[in-house]
N, CA, C and O atoms as a GROMACS GRO file, in nm:
protein
  588
    1MET      N    1  -4.310  -2.577   2.160
    1MET     CA    2  -4.199  -2.489   2.186
    1MET      C    3  -4.184  -2.391   2.071
    1MET      O    4  -4.179  -2.428   1.953
    2SER      N    5  -4.178  -2.268   2.108
    2SER     CA    6  -4.164  -2.166   2.005
    2SER      C    7  -4.019  -2.161   1.955
    2SER      O    8  -3.928  -2.219   2.014
    3VAL      N    9  -4.003  -2.090   1.850
    3VAL     CA   10  -3.870  -2.076   1.790
    3VAL      C   11  -3.775  -2.009   1.888
    3VAL      O   12  -3.656  -2.042   1.893
    4ARG      N   13  -3.826  -1.914   1.966
    4ARG     CA   14  -3.742  -1.844   2.063
    4ARG      C   15  -3.696  -1.936   2.174
    4ARG      O   16  -3.585  -1.921   2.224
    5GLU      N   17  -3.778  -2.028   2.210
    5GLU     CA   18  -3.745  -2.114   2.323
    5GLU      C   19  -3.654  -2.229   2.284
    5GLU      O   20  -3.593  -2.291   2.371
    6ARG      N   21  -3.644  -2.256   2.160
    6ARG     CA   22  -3.557  -2.367   2.118
    6ARG      C   23  -3.411  -2.331   2.148
    6ARG      O   24  -3.367  -2.218   2.130
    7ARG      N   25  -3.342  -2.429   2.191
    7ARG     CA   26  -3.200  -2.408   2.218
    7ARG      C   27  -3.120  -2.427   2.090
    7ARG      O   28  -3.146  -2.514   2.007
    8MET      N   29  -3.024  -2.343   2.079
    8MET     CA   30  -2.934  -2.353   1.965
    8MET      C   31  -2.818  -2.443   2.005
    8MET      O   32  -2.773  -2.439   2.120
    9PRO      N   33  -2.770  -2.521   1.915
    9PRO     CA   34  -2.651  -2.600   1.949
    9PRO      C   35  -2.535  -2.504   1.979
    9PRO      O   36  -2.521  -2.400   1.915
   10PHE      N   37  -2.455  -2.541   2.074
   10PHE     CA   38  -2.337  -2.463   2.114
   10PHE      C   39  -2.374  -2.323   2.160
   10PHE      O   40  -2.300  -2.228   2.134
   11ASP      N   41  -2.486  -2.311   2.229
   11ASP     CA   42  -2.526  -2.179   2.278
   11ASP      C   43  -2.464  -2.145   2.413
   11ASP      O   44  -2.501  -2.043   2.473
   12ALA      N   45  -2.373  -2.226   2.462
   12ALA     CA   46  -2.298  -2.205   2.585
   12ALA      C   47  -2.383  -2.223   2.710
   12ALA      O   48  -2.340  -2.186   2.819
   13VAL      N   49  -2.500  -2.279   2.697
   13VAL     CA   50  -2.581  -2.308   2.814
   13VAL      C   51  -2.512  -2.420   2.889
   13VAL      O   52  -2.471  -2.520   2.830
   14GLY      N   53  -2.500  -2.404   3.017
   14GLY     CA   54  -2.436  -2.506   3.098
   14GLY      C   55  -2.288  -2.481   3.123
   14GLY      O   56  -2.226  -2.551   3.203
   15PHE      N   57  -2.234  -2.383   3.057
   15PHE     CA   58  -2.094  -2.349   3.082
   15PHE      C   59  -2.089  -2.241   3.188
   15PHE      O   60  -2.172  -2.150   3.189
   16SER      N   61  -1.994  -2.251   3.274
   16SER     CA   62  -1.979  -2.153   3.380
   16SER      C   63  -1.912  -2.027   3.324
   16SER      O   64  -1.818  -2.035   3.245
   17SER      N   65  -1.961  -1.914   3.367
   17SER     CA   66  -1.898  -1.789   3.325
   17SER      C   67  -1.770  -1.763   3.404
   17SER      O   68  -1.696  -1.669   3.376
   18GLU      N   69  -1.746  -1.846   3.503
   18GLU     CA   70  -1.627  -1.829   3.584
   18GLU      C   71  -1.508  -1.908   3.530
   18GLU      O   72  -1.400  -1.904   3.588
   19ALA      N   73  -1.528  -1.977   3.422
   19ALA     CA   74  -1.416  -2.052   3.363
   19ALA      C   75  -1.308  -1.952   3.322
   19ALA      O   76  -1.337  -1.851   3.258
   20LYS      N   77  -1.186  -1.982   3.358
   20LYS     CA   78  -1.077  -1.890   3.330
   20LYS      C   79  -0.986  -1.949   3.223
   20LYS      O   80  -0.957  -2.068   3.221
   21VAL      N   81  -0.943  -1.862   3.136
   21VAL     CA   82  -0.846  -1.902   3.035
   21VAL      C   83  -0.709  -1.876   3.094
   21VAL      O   84  -0.680  -1.766   3.142
   22GLN      N   85  -0.627  -1.976   3.091
   22GLN     CA   86  -0.494  -1.960   3.149
   22GLN      C   87  -0.403  -1.885   3.052
   22GLN      O   88  -0.403  -1.910   2.931
   23ASN      N   89  -0.328  -1.794   3.107
   23ASN     CA   90  -0.227  -1.725   3.026
   23ASN      C   91  -0.113  -1.822   3.000
   23ASN      O   92  -0.088  -1.912   3.081
   24PRO      N   93  -0.045  -1.805   2.889
   24PRO     CA   94   0.069  -1.893   2.865
   24PRO      C   95   0.173  -1.873   2.976
   24PRO      O   96   0.189  -1.762   3.026
   25PRO      N   97   0.241  -1.977   3.013
   25PRO     CA   98   0.338  -1.964   3.122
   25PRO      C   99   0.452  -1.870   3.085
   25PRO      O  100   0.499  -1.870   2.971
   26ALA      N  101   0.495  -1.792   3.181
   26ALA     CA  102   0.609  -1.702   3.160
   26ALA      C  103   0.736  -1.786   3.158
   26ALA      O  104   0.741  -1.893   3.219
   27PRO      N  105   0.839  -1.738   3.088
   27PRO     CA  106   0.964  -1.815   3.086
   27PRO      C  107   1.017  -1.832   3.228
   27PRO      O  108   1.008  -1.741   3.311
   28SER      N  109   1.070  -1.946   3.254
   28SER     CA  110   1.121  -1.971   3.389
   28SER      C  111   1.243  -1.885   3.416
   28SER      O  112   1.312  -1.841   3.323
   29SER      N  113   1.268  -1.862   3.541
   29SER     CA  114   1.384  -1.780   3.576
   29SER      C  115   1.514  -1.850   3.534
   29SER      O  116   1.612  -1.783   3.500
   30ARG      N  117   1.514  -1.981   3.535
   30ARG     CA  118   1.635  -2.055   3.494
   30ARG      C  119   1.661  -2.035   3.344
   30ARG      O  120   1.774  -2.011   3.302
   31LEU      N  121   1.556  -2.044   3.266
   31LEU     CA  122   1.570  -2.023   3.123
   31LEU      C  123   1.618  -1.880   3.094
   31LEU      O  124   1.704  -1.859   3.010
   32ARG      N  125   1.561  -1.784   3.165
   32ARG     CA  126   1.601  -1.644   3.149
   32ARG      C  127   1.749  -1.627   3.186
   32ARG      O  128   1.823  -1.558   3.116
   33ALA      N  129   1.791  -1.689   3.296
   33ALA     CA  130   1.931  -1.679   3.339
   33ALA      C  131   2.025  -1.742   3.236
   33ALA      O  132   2.132  -1.688   3.208
   34LEU      N  133   1.984  -1.854   3.180
   34LEU     CA  134   2.066  -1.917   3.076
   34LEU      C  135   2.078  -1.827   2.953
   34LEU      O  136   2.186  -1.813   2.895
   35TRP      N  137   1.967  -1.767   2.914
   35TRP     CA  138   1.968  -1.679   2.799
   35TRP      C  139   2.059  -1.559   2.822
   35TRP      O  140   2.136  -1.521   2.734
   36GLN      N  141   2.052  -1.499   2.941
   36GLN     CA  142   2.137  -1.384   2.972
   36GLN      C  143   2.285  -1.423   2.972
   36GLN      O  144   2.369  -1.348   2.924
   37ALA      N  145   2.316  -1.541   3.026
   37ALA     CA  146   2.455  -1.587   3.025
   37ALA      C  147   2.503  -1.608   2.882
   37ALA      O  148   2.617  -1.575   2.848
   38PHE      N  149   2.416  -1.664   2.800
   38PHE     CA  150   2.450  -1.685   2.659
   38PHE      C  151   2.479  -1.551   2.591
   38PHE      O  152   2.577  -1.539   2.517
   39GLN      N  153   2.394  -1.453   2.615
   39GLN     CA  154   2.412  -1.321   2.554
   39GLN      C  155   2.544  -1.257   2.597
   39GLN      O  156   2.614  -1.197   2.515
   40ARG      N  157   2.578  -1.270   2.725
   40ARG     CA  158   2.707  -1.214   2.772
   40ARG      C  159   2.822  -1.282   2.701
   40ARG      O  160   2.917  -1.217   2.660
   41GLY      N  161   2.814  -1.414   2.688
   41GLY     CA  162   2.919  -1.489   2.619
   41GLY      C  163   2.930  -1.449   2.473
   41GLY      O  164   3.041  -1.438   2.419
   42VAL      N  165   2.817  -1.429   2.409
   42VAL     CA  166   2.817  -1.387   2.268
   42VAL      C  167   2.883  -1.251   2.255
   42VAL      O  168   2.962  -1.229   2.163
   43ARG      N  169   2.850  -1.158   2.346
   43ARG     CA  170   2.911  -1.026   2.340
   43ARG      C  171   3.062  -1.034   2.355
   43ARG      O  172   3.136  -0.969   2.282
   44ARG      N  173   3.108  -1.115   2.452
   44ARG     CA  174   3.253  -1.127   2.471
   44ARG      C  175   3.318  -1.188   2.347
   44ARG      O  176   3.421  -1.139   2.300
   45ALA      N  177   3.258  -1.295   2.295
   45ALA     CA  178   3.312  -1.358   2.175
   45ALA      C  179   3.306  -1.262   2.057
   45ALA      O  180   3.396  -1.260   1.974
   46SER      N  181   3.199  -1.184   2.051
   46SER     CA  182   3.184  -1.088   1.942
   46SER      C  183   3.292  -0.982   1.949
   46SER      O  184   3.346  -0.941   1.846
   47ASP      N  185   3.325  -0.936   2.070
   47ASP     CA  186   3.432  -0.836   2.084
   47ASP      C  187   3.563  -0.892   2.031
   47ASP      O  188   3.635  -0.825   1.957
   48ARG      N  189   3.594  -1.017   2.069
   48ARG     CA  190   3.716  -1.080   2.019
   48ARG      C  191   3.705  -1.100   1.868
   48ARG      O  192   3.802  -1.078   1.795
   49GLY      N  193   3.588  -1.140   1.824
   49GLY     CA  194   3.566  -1.161   1.681
   49GLY      C  195   3.576  -1.032   1.603
   49GLY      O  196   3.624  -1.031   1.489
   50ASP      N  197   3.530  -0.922   1.662
   50ASP     CA  198   3.538  -0.792   1.595
   50ASP      C  199   3.684  -0.752   1.573
   50ASP      O  200   3.717  -0.695   1.469
   51LEU      N  201   3.770  -0.779   1.669
   51LEU     CA  202   3.912  -0.746   1.652
   51LEU      C  203   3.972  -0.828   1.539
   51LEU      O  204   4.047  -0.776   1.456
   52VAL      N  205   3.938  -0.956   1.535
   52VAL     CA  206   3.987  -1.043   1.428
   52VAL      C  207   3.934  -0.994   1.294
   52VAL      O  208   4.007  -0.989   1.195
   53ALA      N  209   3.806  -0.957   1.291
   53ALA     CA  210   3.746  -0.906   1.167
   53ALA      C  211   3.809  -0.774   1.125
   53ALA      O  212   3.827  -0.750   1.006
   54SER      N  213   3.843  -0.689   1.221
   54SER     CA  214   3.908  -0.561   1.188
   54SER      C  215   4.045  -0.586   1.126
   54SER      O  216   4.085  -0.517   1.032
   55ILE      N  217   4.116  -0.684   1.179
   55ILE     CA  218   4.246  -0.721   1.121
   55ILE      C  219   4.225  -0.770   0.978
   55ILE      O  220   4.297  -0.728   0.887
   56ALA      N  221   4.127  -0.857   0.960
   56ALA     CA  222   4.099  -0.911   0.826
   56ALA      C  223   4.063  -0.799   0.729
   56ALA      O  224   4.106  -0.799   0.613
   57MET      N  225   3.983  -0.703   0.775
   57MET     CA  226   3.943  -0.592   0.688
   57MET      C  227   4.064  -0.508   0.648
   57MET      O  228   4.078  -0.471   0.531
   58LEU      N  229   4.151  -0.478   0.743
   58LEU     CA  230   4.272  -0.401   0.711
   58LEU      C  231   4.362  -0.478   0.615
   58LEU      O  232   4.421  -0.420   0.524
   59GLU      N  233   4.371  -0.609   0.635
   59GLU     CA  234   4.452  -0.691   0.544
   59GLU      C  235   4.393  -0.692   0.403
   59GLU      O  236   4.466  -0.684   0.304
   60GLU      N  237   4.260  -0.701   0.394
   60GLU     CA  238   4.195  -0.697   0.262
   60GLU      C  239   4.219  -0.563   0.194
   60GLU      O  240   4.249  -0.558   0.074
   61ALA      N  241   4.204  -0.455   0.269
   61ALA     CA  242   4.226  -0.322   0.212
   61ALA      C  243   4.371  -0.306   0.168
   61ALA      O  244   4.399  -0.251   0.061
   62ARG      N  245   4.462  -0.356   0.248
   62ARG     CA  246   4.604  -0.349   0.215
   62ARG      C  247   4.631  -0.424   0.085
   62ARG      O  248   4.706  -0.377  -0.001
   63THR      N  249   4.570  -0.542   0.072
   63THR     CA  250   4.588  -0.622  -0.049
   63THR      C  251   4.539  -0.548  -0.173
   63THR      O  252   4.598  -0.560  -0.280
   64LEU      N  253   4.432  -0.471  -0.158
   64LEU     CA  254   4.377  -0.396  -0.272
   64LEU      C  255   4.475  -0.292  -0.326
   64LEU      O  256   4.471  -0.260  -0.445
   65ILE      N  257   4.562  -0.238  -0.241
   65ILE     CA  258   4.656  -0.134  -0.286
   65ILE      C  259   4.801  -0.178  -0.273
   65ILE      O  260   4.892  -0.097  -0.291
   66GLU      N  261   4.823  -0.305  -0.244
   66GLU     CA  262   4.959  -0.356  -0.224
   66GLU      C  263   5.047  -0.333  -0.347
   66GLU      O  264   5.164  -0.296  -0.336
   67ASP      N  265   4.990  -0.356  -0.463
   67ASP     CA  266   5.060  -0.332  -0.589
   67ASP      C  267   5.047  -0.184  -0.621
   67ASP      O  268   4.936  -0.130  -0.626
   68GLU      N  269   5.158  -0.118  -0.643
   68GLU     CA  270   5.155   0.027  -0.664
   68GLU      C  271   5.071   0.066  -0.786
   68GLU      O  272   5.020   0.178  -0.793
   69ASP      N  273   5.057  -0.024  -0.882
   69ASP     CA  274   4.975   0.005  -1.000
   69ASP      C  275   4.826   0.009  -0.966
   69ASP      O  276   4.745   0.056  -1.047
   70ARG      N  277   4.789  -0.039  -0.849
   70ARG     CA  278   4.648  -0.038  -0.807
   70ARG      C  279   4.623   0.068  -0.699
   70ARG      O  280   4.516   0.069  -0.637
   71TRP      N  281   4.718   0.155  -0.676
   71TRP     CA  282   4.708   0.260  -0.574
   71TRP      C  283   4.703   0.395  -0.644
   71TRP      O  284   4.760   0.412  -0.752
   72ILE      N  285   4.635   0.490  -0.584
   72ILE     CA  286   4.622   0.624  -0.643
   72ILE      C  287   4.624   0.729  -0.533
   72ILE      O  288   4.588   0.701  -0.418
   73GLN      N  289   4.665   0.848  -0.568
   73GLN     CA  290   4.660   0.962  -0.477
   73GLN      C  291   4.562   1.064  -0.532
   73GLN      O  292   4.545   1.075  -0.654
   74GLY      N  293   4.497   1.138  -0.443
   74GLY     CA  294   4.409   1.246  -0.485
   74GLY      C  295   4.266   1.207  -0.517
   74GLY      O  296   4.182   1.294  -0.538
   75ARG      N  297   4.236   1.080  -0.521
   75ARG     CA  298   4.102   1.030  -0.548
   75ARG      C  299   4.080   0.902  -0.469
   75ARG      O  300   4.175   0.833  -0.432
   76TYR      N  301   3.954   0.872  -0.445
   76TYR     CA  302   3.922   0.747  -0.376
   76TYR      C  303   3.936   0.629  -0.472
   76TYR      O  304   3.988   0.523  -0.435
   77LEU      N  305   3.890   0.648  -0.595
   77LEU     CA  306   3.888   0.539  -0.693
   77LEU      C  307   3.894   0.597  -0.833
   77LEU      O  308   3.823   0.692  -0.866
   78LYS      N  309   3.979   0.539  -0.916
   78LYS     CA  310   3.983   0.576  -1.057
   78LYS      C  311   4.042   0.460  -1.135
   78LYS      O  312   4.153   0.415  -1.108
   79ASN      N  313   3.966   0.413  -1.233
   79ASN     CA  314   4.010   0.304  -1.320
   79ASN      C  315   4.061   0.183  -1.241
   79ASN      O  316   4.162   0.123  -1.277
   80GLY      N  317   3.992   0.149  -1.134
   80GLY     CA  318   4.028   0.032  -1.054
   80GLY      C  319   4.140   0.056  -0.954
   80GLY      O  320   4.177  -0.034  -0.879
   81ARG      N  321   4.193   0.177  -0.953
   81ARG     CA  322   4.299   0.212  -0.857
   81ARG      C  323   4.234   0.281  -0.739
   81ARG      O  324   4.139   0.358  -0.755
   82ARG      N  325   4.286   0.254  -0.619
   82ARG     CA  326   4.225   0.309  -0.497
   82ARG      C  327   4.330   0.376  -0.410
   82ARG      O  328   4.448   0.340  -0.411
   83CYS      N  329   4.283   0.474  -0.334
   83CYS     CA  330   4.367   0.530  -0.227
   83CYS      C  331   4.344   0.444  -0.102
   83CYS      O  332   4.266   0.349  -0.106
   84ALA      N  333   4.410   0.478   0.006
   84ALA     CA  334   4.396   0.400   0.130
   84ALA      C  335   4.252   0.398   0.178
   84ALA      O  336   4.200   0.293   0.215
   85MET      N  337   4.187   0.513   0.175
   85MET     CA  338   4.048   0.520   0.223
   85MET      C  339   3.954   0.448   0.127
   85MET      O  340   3.860   0.383   0.171
   86GLY      N  341   3.978   0.459  -0.002
   86GLY     CA  342   3.898   0.387  -0.100
   86GLY      C  343   3.910   0.237  -0.082
   86GLY      O  344   3.813   0.163  -0.098
   87ALA      N  345   4.031   0.191  -0.049
   87ALA     CA  346   4.052   0.048  -0.023
   87ALA      C  347   3.978   0.005   0.103
   87ALA      O  348   3.919  -0.103   0.107
   88LEU      N  349   3.981   0.089   0.206
   88LEU     CA  350   3.907   0.058   0.329
   88LEU      C  351   3.757   0.051   0.302
   88LEU      O  352   3.688  -0.037   0.353
   89GLN      N  353   3.707   0.144   0.221
   89GLN     CA  354   3.564   0.143   0.189
   89GLN      C  355   3.525   0.017   0.113
   89GLN      O  356   3.422  -0.044   0.142
   90GLU      N  357   3.607  -0.022   0.018
   90GLU     CA  358   3.577  -0.144  -0.059
   90GLU      C  359   3.583  -0.268   0.028
   90GLU      O  360   3.493  -0.351   0.026
   91ALA      N  361   3.689  -0.280   0.106
   91ALA     CA  362   3.703  -0.397   0.194
   91ALA      C  363   3.595  -0.400   0.300
   91ALA      O  364   3.549  -0.507   0.339
   92GLY      N  365   3.553  -0.283   0.347
   92GLY     CA  366   3.456  -0.274   0.456
   92GLY      C  367   3.313  -0.305   0.417
   92GLY      O  368   3.227  -0.317   0.504
   93ARG      N  369   3.286  -0.317   0.289
   93ARG     CA  370   3.148  -0.343   0.246
   93ARG      C  371   3.091  -0.471   0.304
   93ARG      O  372   2.969  -0.485   0.317
   94HIS      N  373   3.176  -0.564   0.341
   94HIS     CA  374   3.132  -0.695   0.387
   94HIS      C  375   3.137  -0.710   0.539
   94HIS      O  376   3.116  -0.819   0.592
   95TYR      N  377   3.164  -0.601   0.609
   95TYR     CA  378   3.177  -0.607   0.754
   95TYR      C  379   3.074  -0.518   0.822
   95TYR      O  380   3.019  -0.425   0.764
   96ARG      N  381   3.049  -0.551   0.949
   96ARG     CA  382   2.957  -0.471   1.030
   96ARG      C  383   3.018  -0.334   1.060
   96ARG      O  384   3.139  -0.314   1.050
   97ARG      N  385   2.932  -0.241   1.098
   97ARG     CA  386   2.974  -0.104   1.125
   97ARG      C  387   3.084  -0.097   1.230
   97ARG      O  388   3.182  -0.023   1.212
   98GLY      N  389   3.072  -0.170   1.340
   98GLY     CA  390   3.173  -0.166   1.446
   98GLY      C  391   3.309  -0.212   1.398
   98GLY      O  392   3.412  -0.157   1.439
   99VAL      N  393   3.311  -0.311   1.313
   99VAL     CA  394   3.437  -0.362   1.257
   99VAL      C  395   3.499  -0.254   1.168
   99VAL      O  396   3.619  -0.226   1.178
  100ARG      N  397   3.418  -0.195   1.082
  100ARG     CA  398   3.468  -0.088   0.994
  100ARG      C  399   3.523   0.029   1.076
  100ARG      O  400   3.630   0.082   1.046
  101ARG      N  401   3.449   0.067   1.179
  101ARG     CA  402   3.491   0.179   1.264
  101ARG      C  403   3.626   0.149   1.329
  101ARG      O  404   3.715   0.234   1.330
  102ASP      N  405   3.642   0.028   1.384
  102ASP     CA  406   3.768  -0.008   1.450
  102ASP      C  407   3.885  -0.005   1.352
  102ASP      O  408   3.993   0.044   1.385
  103ALA      N  409   3.864  -0.059   1.233
  103ALA     CA  410   3.972  -0.062   1.134
  103ALA      C  411   4.012   0.079   1.092
  103ALA      O  412   4.131   0.112   1.087
  104VAL      N  413   3.914   0.162   1.061
  104VAL     CA  414   3.942   0.300   1.019
  104VAL      C  415   4.007   0.378   1.133
  104VAL      O  416   4.101   0.454   1.111
  105THR      N  417   3.958   0.359   1.255
  105THR     CA  418   4.014   0.430   1.371
  105THR      C  419   4.160   0.393   1.391
  105THR      O  420   4.243   0.479   1.421
  106GLU      N  421   4.192   0.266   1.376
  106GLU     CA  422   4.331   0.222   1.396
  106GLU      C  423   4.423   0.283   1.290
  106GLU      O  424   4.534   0.327   1.322
  107LEU      N  425   4.379   0.285   1.164
  107LEU     CA  426   4.461   0.345   1.059
  107LEU      C  427   4.470   0.497   1.078
  107LEU      O  428   4.574   0.557   1.049
  108LEU      N  429   4.364   0.559   1.125
  108LEU     CA  430   4.366   0.702   1.153
  108LEU      C  431   4.466   0.735   1.264
  108LEU      O  432   4.535   0.837   1.258
  109LYS      N  433   4.474   0.649   1.366
  109LYS     CA  434   4.575   0.668   1.472
  109LYS      C  435   4.715   0.672   1.412
  109LYS      O  436   4.797   0.757   1.448
  110VAL      N  437   4.741   0.579   1.322
  110VAL     CA  438   4.872   0.573   1.257
  110VAL      C  439   4.896   0.701   1.177
  110VAL      O  440   5.005   0.759   1.182
  111ALA      N  441   4.795   0.746   1.104
  111ALA     CA  442   4.808   0.869   1.024
  111ALA      C  443   4.840   0.988   1.115
  111ALA      O  444   4.926   1.070   1.082
  112ARG      N  445   4.771   0.997   1.227
  112ARG     CA  446   4.793   1.111   1.318
  112ARG      C  447   4.931   1.105   1.383
  112ARG      O  448   4.996   1.208   1.400
  113ILE      N  449   4.976   0.987   1.418
  113ILE     CA  450   5.111   0.973   1.474
  113ILE      C  451   5.214   1.022   1.372
  113ILE      O  452   5.319   1.076   1.410
  114ARG      N  453   5.184   1.003   1.245
  114ARG     CA  454   5.277   1.046   1.139
  114ARG      C  455   5.255   1.191   1.097
  114ARG      O  456   5.315   1.237   1.000
  115GLY      N  457   5.169   1.262   1.170
  115GLY     CA  458   5.153   1.405   1.146
  115GLY      C  459   5.045   1.444   1.047
  115GLY      O  460   5.045   1.557   0.998
  116HIS      N  461   4.954   1.354   1.016
  116HIS     CA  462   4.847   1.383   0.921
  116HIS      C  463   4.714   1.392   0.995
  116HIS      O  464   4.694   1.324   1.095
  117HIS      N  465   4.624   1.475   0.945
  117HIS     CA  466   4.495   1.492   1.012
  117HIS      C  467   4.391   1.390   0.966
  117HIS      O  468   4.286   1.375   1.028
  118SER      N  469   4.420   1.319   0.857
  118SER     CA  470   4.324   1.221   0.806
  118SER      C  471   4.398   1.111   0.730
  118SER      O  472   4.515   1.125   0.696
  119ILE      N  473   4.327   1.004   0.704
  119ILE     CA  474   4.383   0.895   0.624
  119ILE      C  475   4.408   0.945   0.482
  119ILE      O  476   4.509   0.912   0.420
  120GLU      N  477   4.314   1.024   0.430
  120GLU     CA  478   4.329   1.079   0.295
  120GLU      C  479   4.454   1.165   0.284
  120GLU      O  480   4.528   1.155   0.186
  121SER      N  481   4.476   1.250   0.383
  121SER     CA  482   4.594   1.337   0.383
  121SER      C  483   4.722   1.253   0.386
  121SER      O  484   4.817   1.283   0.314
  122MET      N  485   4.723   1.151   0.468
  122MET     CA  486   4.839   1.062   0.474
  122MET      C  487   4.863   0.999   0.338
  122MET      O  488   4.975   0.999   0.287
  123ASN      N  489   4.756   0.945   0.278
  123ASN     CA  490   4.767   0.879   0.148
  123ASN      C  491   4.823   0.972   0.041
  123ASN      O  492   4.906   0.932  -0.041
  124ASP      N  493   4.777   1.096   0.043
  124ASP     CA  494   4.813   1.190  -0.064
  124ASP      C  495   4.949   1.256  -0.045
  124ASP      O  496   4.999   1.321  -0.137
  125ASN      N  497   5.010   1.241   0.073
  125ASN     CA  498   5.134   1.313   0.100
  125ASN      C  499   5.254   1.224   0.132
  125ASN      O  500   5.361   1.274   0.163
  126ILE      N  501   5.237   1.093   0.123
  126ILE     CA  502   5.351   1.004   0.146
  126ILE      C  503   5.358   0.903   0.032
  126ILE      O  504   5.269   0.895  -0.052
  127SER      N  505   5.465   0.827   0.030
  127SER     CA  506   5.485   0.731  -0.079
  127SER      C  507   5.396   0.608  -0.063
  127SER      O  508   5.339   0.582   0.044
  128HIS      N  509   5.385   0.534  -0.170
  128HIS     CA  510   5.306   0.411  -0.169
  128HIS      C  511   5.358   0.316  -0.061
  128HIS      O  512   5.281   0.259   0.016
  129ARG      N  513   5.488   0.299  -0.057
  129ARG     CA  514   5.548   0.207   0.041
  129ARG      C  515   5.511   0.248   0.183
  129ARG      O  516   5.481   0.162   0.266
  130GLU      N  517   5.513   0.376   0.212
  130GLU     CA  518   5.478   0.425   0.346
  130GLU      C  519   5.331   0.401   0.379
  130GLU      O  520   5.296   0.376   0.495
  131VAL      N  521   5.245   0.408   0.279
  131VAL     CA  522   5.102   0.380   0.301
  131VAL      C  523   5.085   0.232   0.337
  131VAL      O  524   5.010   0.198   0.429
  132VAL      N  525   5.153   0.145   0.264
  132VAL     CA  526   5.144   0.001   0.293
  132VAL      C  527   5.198  -0.028   0.433
  132VAL      O  528   5.140  -0.108   0.507
  133VAL      N  529   5.307   0.036   0.470
  133VAL     CA  530   5.362   0.019   0.605
  133VAL      C  531   5.265   0.073   0.710
  133VAL      O  532   5.256   0.017   0.819
  134ALA      N  533   5.192   0.179   0.679
  134ALA     CA  534   5.091   0.231   0.772
  134ALA      C  535   4.983   0.126   0.798
  134ALA      O  536   4.938   0.110   0.911
  135PHE      N  537   4.941   0.056   0.694
  135PHE     CA  538   4.845  -0.054   0.712
  135PHE      C  539   4.904  -0.161   0.803
  135PHE      O  540   4.837  -0.212   0.893
  136ASP      N  541   5.030  -0.197   0.779
  136ASP     CA  542   5.096  -0.298   0.863
  136ASP      C  543   5.101  -0.254   1.009
  136ASP      O  544   5.081  -0.334   1.100
  137THR      N  545   5.128  -0.126   1.031
  137THR     CA  546   5.134  -0.072   1.166
  137THR      C  547   4.996  -0.076   1.233
  137THR      O  548   4.985  -0.108   1.351
  138ALA      N  549   4.893  -0.043   1.157
  138ALA     CA  550   4.756  -0.048   1.210
  138ALA      C  551   4.717  -0.192   1.246
  138ALA      O  552   4.657  -0.216   1.350
  139ILE      N  553   4.753  -0.286   1.160
  139ILE     CA  554   4.724  -0.428   1.188
  139ILE      C  555   4.797  -0.471   1.315
  139ILE      O  556   4.739  -0.538   1.400
  140ALA      N  557   4.923  -0.432   1.327
  140ALA     CA  558   5.001  -0.466   1.447
  140ALA      C  559   4.938  -0.405   1.572
  140ALA      O  560   4.941  -0.465   1.680
  141GLY      N  561   4.882  -0.285   1.560
  141GLY     CA  562   4.816  -0.220   1.674
  141GLY      C  563   4.697  -0.300   1.723
  141GLY      O  564   4.676  -0.313   1.844
  142ILE      N  565   4.618  -0.352   1.631
  142ILE     CA  566   4.501  -0.432   1.672
  142ILE      C  567   4.546  -0.566   1.728
  142ILE      O  568   4.488  -0.615   1.825
  143VAL      N  569   4.649  -0.625   1.669
  143VAL     CA  570   4.701  -0.752   1.721
  143VAL      C  571   4.749  -0.733   1.865
  143VAL      O  572   4.725  -0.818   1.950
  144ALA      N  573   4.816  -0.622   1.892
  144ALA     CA  574   4.864  -0.593   2.028
  144ALA      C  575   4.747  -0.576   2.125
  144ALA      O  576   4.754  -0.621   2.240
  145ARG      N  577   4.640  -0.513   2.081
  145ARG     CA  578   4.521  -0.496   2.165
  145ARG      C  579   4.455  -0.629   2.195
  145ARG      O  580   4.398  -0.650   2.302
  146ARG      N  581   4.463  -0.718   2.100
  146ARG     CA  582   4.396  -0.848   2.112
  146ARG      C  583   4.467  -0.938   2.213
  146ARG      O  584   4.404  -1.024   2.275
  147ALA      N  585   4.595  -0.918   2.229
  147ALA     CA  586   4.674  -1.005   2.319
  147ALA      C  587   4.644  -0.983   2.464
  147ALA      O  588   4.702  -1.049   2.550
   0.00000   0.00000   0.00000
């Protein structure tokens, strides 16, 4: 037998070329339905959770400027003192974008009701006590939406 005629080990002789490799099974429709139901539930819970988180963010921001010595007008931040928007920015660092947006939007609604075009304008043109009350009003607005 010549070298060409010798069979090599594992040369696939004897294996059918019609052998098929099975694709991995697709997820069952039941599993898919369960996953979709879970996702819907998460979204609903997340919406409720976002409102709670928005309340918490407003409360944190309020706490940052609750003491008049830690509040400032005309600037976002100076020597550890913050305006309303600066307090929102600091408190919002730990929250998702949607939570931050809801909290800022609620306080902006309060500012506009009081005749201001922005949170900054409200902060710079009213007293410290009125700014703190504006935060309380914004928190109450989200609590009312949550009910």
